[in-house]
C-alpha positions as CSV (number, residue, x, y, z in Angstrom):
1,X,0.0,0.0,0.0
2,X,2.9,2.4,0.7
3,X,4.9,1.6,-2.4
4,X,2.5,3.3,-4.9
5,X,2.3,6.4,-2.7
6,X,6.1,6.6,-2.5
7,X,6.4,6.2,-6.3
8,X,3.8,8.9,-7.0
9,X,5.4,11.5,-4.6
10,X,8.3,12.5,-6.8
11,X,6.2,13.4,-9.9
12,X,3.9,15.5,-7.6
13,X,7.0,17.3,-6.3
14,X,8.2,17.9,-9.8
15,X,4.8,19.3,-10.8
16,X,5.0,21.6,-7.7
17,X,8.5,22.8,-8.6
18,X,7.4,23.4,-12.2
19,X,4.5,25.5,-11.0
20,X,6.8,27.5,-8.6
21,X,9.3,28.1,-11.4
22,X,6.6,29.1,-13.8
23,X,5.2,31.6,-11.3
24,X,8.6,33.0,-10.5
25,X,9.4,33.4,-14.2
26,X,6.1,35.2,-14.8
27,X,6.8,37.6,-11.9
28,X,10.4,38.2,-13.1
29,X,9.2,39.0,-16.6
30,X,6.5,41.4,-15.2
31,X,9.2,43.3,-13.3
32,X,11.6,43.3,-16.2
33,X,9.0,44.3,-18.7
34,X,9.4,48.1,-18.2
35,X,13.2,47.9,-18.5
36,X,13.0,45.6,-21.6
37,X,10.5,48.0,-23.2
38,X,12.8,51.0,-22.5
39,X,15.8,49.2,-24.0
40,X,13.7,48.2,-27.0
41,X,12.4,51.7,-27.5
42,X,15.8,53.3,-27.1
43,X,17.1,51.3,-30.0
44,X,14.4,52.5,-32.5
45,X,13.9,56.0,-34.1
46,X,11.0,58.0,-32.7
47,X,9.4,58.4,-36.1
48,X,9.1,54.6,-36.4
49,X,7.4,54.1,-33.1
50,X,5.2,57.1,-33.7
51,X,4.0,55.5,-37.0
52,X,3.8,51.9,-36.0
53,X,3.6,51.9,-32.2
54,X,6.0,50.7,-29.5
55,X,5.0,47.1,-29.7
56,X,5.6,46.8,-33.5
57,X,8.4,44.9,-35.1
58,X,11.6,47.0,-35.6
59,X,12.7,48.2,-39.0
60,X,15.9,49.9,-37.9
61,X,17.9,49.4,-34.7
62,X,20.9,51.5,-33.6
63,X,22.7,52.9,-30.5
64,X,22.5,56.5,-31.8
65,X,20.1,57.6,-29.0
66,X,22.6,56.5,-26.3
67,X,25.3,58.7,-27.7
68,X,22.9,61.6,-28.1
69,X,21.5,61.2,-24.6
70,X,25.0,61.1,-23.0
71,X,26.2,64.2,-24.9
72,X,23.0,66.3,-24.9
73,X,22.3,65.9,-21.2
74,X,25.9,66.4,-20.0
75,X,25.6,63.1,-18.2
76,X,29.2,62.6,-17.3
77,X,29.3,65.4,-14.7
78,X,26.0,64.3,-13.2
79,X,27.3,60.7,-12.9
80,X,30.2,62.1,-10.9
81,X,27.9,64.1,-8.7
82,X,25.8,61.0,-7.9
83,X,28.9,58.9,-7.1
84,X,30.3,61.7,-4.9
85,X,27.0,61.5,-3.0
86,X,26.3,57.8,-3.0
87,X,29.7,56.2,-2.3
88,X,30.7,58.3,0.8
89,X,27.0,58.2,1.9
90,X,27.0,54.4,1.8
91,X,30.4,53.9,3.5
92,X,29.5,56.4,6.3
93,X,26.0,54.9,6.8
94,X,27.4,51.4,7.1
95,X,30.2,52.4,9.5
96,X,27.9,54.4,11.8
97,X,25.1,51.8,11.7
98,X,27.5,48.9,12.4
99,X,29.0,50.8,15.3
100,X,25.6,51.6,16.9
101,X,24.3,48.0,16.2
102,X,27.4,46.6,17.8
103,X,26.9,48.7,20.9
104,X,23.2,47.8,21.1
105,X,23.5,44.0,20.4
106,X,26.9,43.0,21.7
107,X,27.8,45.3,24.5
108,X,24.4,45.3,26.1
109,X,24.5,48.9,27.0
110,X,21.8,50.4,29.3
111,X,18.8,51.5,27.3
112,X,20.0,49.7,24.2
113,X,16.5,48.6,23.2
114,X,15.1,52.1,23.6
115,X,18.0,53.4,21.4
116,X,17.2,50.8,18.8
117,X,13.5,51.7,18.8
118,X,14.5,55.4,18.3
119,X,16.6,54.6,15.3
120,X,13.9,52.4,13.8
121,X,11.2,55.0,14.5
122,X,13.1,57.5,12.4
123,X,12.2,55.5,9.3
124,X,8.5,56.1,10.0
125,X,8.9,59.9,9.6
126,X,7.9,61.0,6.0
127,X,10.9,62.8,4.5
128,X,8.7,65.5,3.0
129,X,7.7,66.7,6.5
130,X,11.1,68.1,7.4
131,X,12.1,69.6,4.0
132,X,11.4,73.2,5.1
133,X,13.1,72.9,8.6
134,X,16.2,71.3,6.9
135,X,16.2,74.0,4.2
136,X,16.2,76.8,6.9
137,X,18.8,74.9,9.0
138,X,21.3,74.3,6.2
139,X,21.1,78.0,5.2
140,X,22.3,78.8,8.7
141,X,25.2,76.2,9.1
142,X,28.4,77.9,7.9
143,X,31.1,76.0,5.9
144,X,34.5,77.1,4.8
145,X,34.9,78.2,1.2
146,X,36.8,75.0,0.2
147,X,33.7,73.0,1.2
148,X,30.9,75.1,-0.2
149,X,30.7,77.9,-2.7
150,X,27.8,79.4,-0.8
151,X,29.7,79.3,2.5
152,X,26.8,77.5,4.0
153,X,25.7,73.9,4.0
154,X,22.9,74.7,1.5
155,X,23.8,74.3,-2.1
156,X,26.6,71.8,-1.3
157,X,26.8,68.1,-1.7
158,X,27.5,67.8,2.0
159,X,23.9,68.6,2.7
160,X,22.6,65.8,0.4
161,X,25.1,63.3,1.9
162,X,24.1,64.3,5.5
163,X,20.4,63.9,4.8
164,X,20.9,60.5,3.0
165,X,23.0,59.2,5.9
166,X,20.5,60.4,8.5
167,X,17.5,58.8,6.8
168,X,19.1,55.5,6.0
169,X,20.9,55.0,9.3
170,X,17.9,53.7,11.2
171,X,17.1,50.9,8.7
172,X,20.8,49.8,8.7
173,X,21.0,49.8,12.5
174,X,17.9,47.7,12.8
175,X,19.1,45.1,10.3
176,X,22.7,44.9,11.6
177,X,21.6,44.7,15.2
178,X,19.3,41.8,14.6
179,X,22.1,40.1,12.5
180,X,24.7,40.6,15.2
181,X,22.5,39.0,17.8
182,X,22.7,35.7,15.8
183,X,26.5,35.6,16.0
184,X,27.8,33.1,18.6
185,X,28.5,34.8,21.9
186,X,31.5,32.5,22.5
187,X,33.5,34.2,19.7
188,X,33.3,37.6,21.5
189,X,34.0,36.0,24.9
190,X,37.1,34.3,23.4
191,X,38.3,37.7,22.1
192,X,37.8,39.3,25.5
193,X,39.9,36.5,27.1
194,X,42.6,37.2,24.6
195,X,42.7,40.8,25.7
196,X,40.7,42.4,22.9
197,X,39.3,45.8,23.7
198,X,36.0,47.2,22.5
199,X,37.4,48.5,19.2
200,X,39.2,45.1,18.5
201,X,35.9,43.3,19.3
202,X,34.1,45.5,16.8
203,X,36.6,45.9,14.0
204,X,38.5,42.6,14.0
205,X,35.9,40.1,15.3
206,X,32.4,41.3,14.7
207,X,32.6,43.3,11.5
208,X,34.3,40.5,9.4
209,X,31.4,38.2,10.3
210,X,28.9,40.7,9.1
211,X,30.3,40.9,5.6
212,X,27.2,39.3,3.9
213,X,24.8,41.6,5.7
214,X,27.0,44.6,5.0
215,X,27.2,43.7,1.3
216,X,23.4,43.3,1.1
217,X,22.8,46.6,2.8
218,X,25.5,48.3,0.7
219,X,23.8,47.2,-2.5
220,X,20.4,48.5,-1.3
221,X,21.8,51.8,0.1
222,X,23.7,52.6,-3.1
223,X,20.6,52.0,-5.1
224,X,18.5,54.2,-2.9
225,X,21.0,57.1,-2.6
226,X,22.0,56.9,-6.3
227,X,18.4,57.0,-7.5
228,X,17.2,59.7,-5.1
229,X,15.9,62.9,-6.8
230,X,14.2,64.8,-4.0
231,X,17.1,65.9,-1.8
232,X,19.3,67.0,-4.7
233,X,16.5,69.1,-6.1
234,X,15.7,70.7,-2.7
235,X,19.2,71.5,-1.4
236,X,21.2,72.1,-4.6
237,X,20.4,75.3,-6.5
238,X,23.2,75.1,-9.1
239,X,22.5,72.8,-12.0
240,X,26.1,71.6,-12.2
241,X,25.8,70.0,-8.7
242,X,22.6,68.0,-9.3
243,X,22.6,64.2,-9.3
244,X,22.3,62.1,-12.5
245,X,18.6,61.5,-12.1
246,X,18.1,65.2,-12.8
247,X,20.0,64.9,-16.1
248,X,17.0,63.2,-17.7
249,X,15.1,66.5,-17.4
250,X,17.7,68.0,-19.9
251,X,16.4,65.6,-22.5
252,X,12.9,67.0,-22.4
253,X,12.2,69.8,-24.9
254,X,10.0,72.8,-24.3
255,X,7.4,71.8,-26.8
256,X,8.3,68.2,-27.8
257,X,9.8,65.2,-26.0
258,X,11.4,62.3,-27.8
259,X,10.5,59.5,-25.5
260,X,12.9,57.1,-27.2
261,X,15.7,59.4,-26.4
262,X,14.4,59.7,-22.8
263,X,14.4,55.9,-22.6
264,X,18.0,55.7,-23.7
265,X,18.9,58.2,-21.0
266,X,17.0,56.2,-18.4
267,X,18.9,53.0,-19.4
268,X,22.2,54.9,-19.1
269,X,21.2,56.2,-15.6
270,X,20.3,52.7,-14.5
271,X,23.6,51.1,-15.6
272,X,25.6,51.8,-12.4
273,X,23.1,50.3,-10.1
274,X,22.8,47.2,-12.3
275,X,26.6,46.9,-12.3
276,X,26.8,47.2,-8.6
277,X,24.2,44.5,-8.2
278,X,26.0,42.1,-10.6
279,X,29.3,42.7,-8.7
280,X,27.8,42.1,-5.3
281,X,25.1,39.6,-6.3
282,X,26.6,36.6,-4.5
283,X,27.0,38.6,-1.2
284,X,23.6,40.3,-1.7
285,X,21.8,37.0,-2.0
286,X,23.8,35.5,0.9
287,X,22.8,38.5,3.1
288,X,19.1,38.1,2.2
289,X,19.0,34.4,2.9
290,X,20.9,34.5,6.3
291,X,19.0,32.5,8.8
292,X,16.6,31.0,6.3
293,X,17.6,27.4,7.2
294,X,17.8,27.9,11.0
295,X,15.5,26.2,13.4
């Protein structure tokens, strides 16, 4: 009686896996569809899509729009601005967040849970609520001439970096604190027995074990900071300092917009985040699946 049931189980599992794979493939294609359509449109002349529609078969494909989008929008300087904002912002956010998470989860400081709740609650505050107070504050914070042309924090990349770090810090502290709690306590106790101080416990013992979580957070933080448009638009008045997301606005005409050209610019803007994900893909997936097989 049990043999037929045992023989019928593997085909059932195979059908279940096939259904799961089919569902995941459909979801992946649904998420990739806008990007694929943008790439397809960027390779076709606007006159062709205007005459035959965006879902018609191509008659002419070229990369001319990519060259035009890069040159007409002045995208190179905007790319540099975004990197100047995103790279220091990610590194500073991860350093500060890991330090706070270490103090909360490993040192068991008094009031650590309350401190973690405060950092987490900061993510619940809508960013648009404090735009005006931050605008007034940054206009009153002086900076030396070599840090800001306006001699204040307003109209400088420092303002955008500071806001990005402040708003992303809470999420990173929450994730890293929960991850550090899963690390074996015996490793830290052994380091203490060997004479390791607090800095050595953090830098040499705990931080290397957090590499997957840091890679996952670094990928997400770079994507969020790089793609941000609000803070650069609010705190930067000079066009040469704006991030790359604002360069797309330079591709829009006053009376006419070539959406195929705009699609090519959008693909160029998205390339750095895609590259970062491909480079950190292994660590990113490992960070997302940590603890999935426990218990």
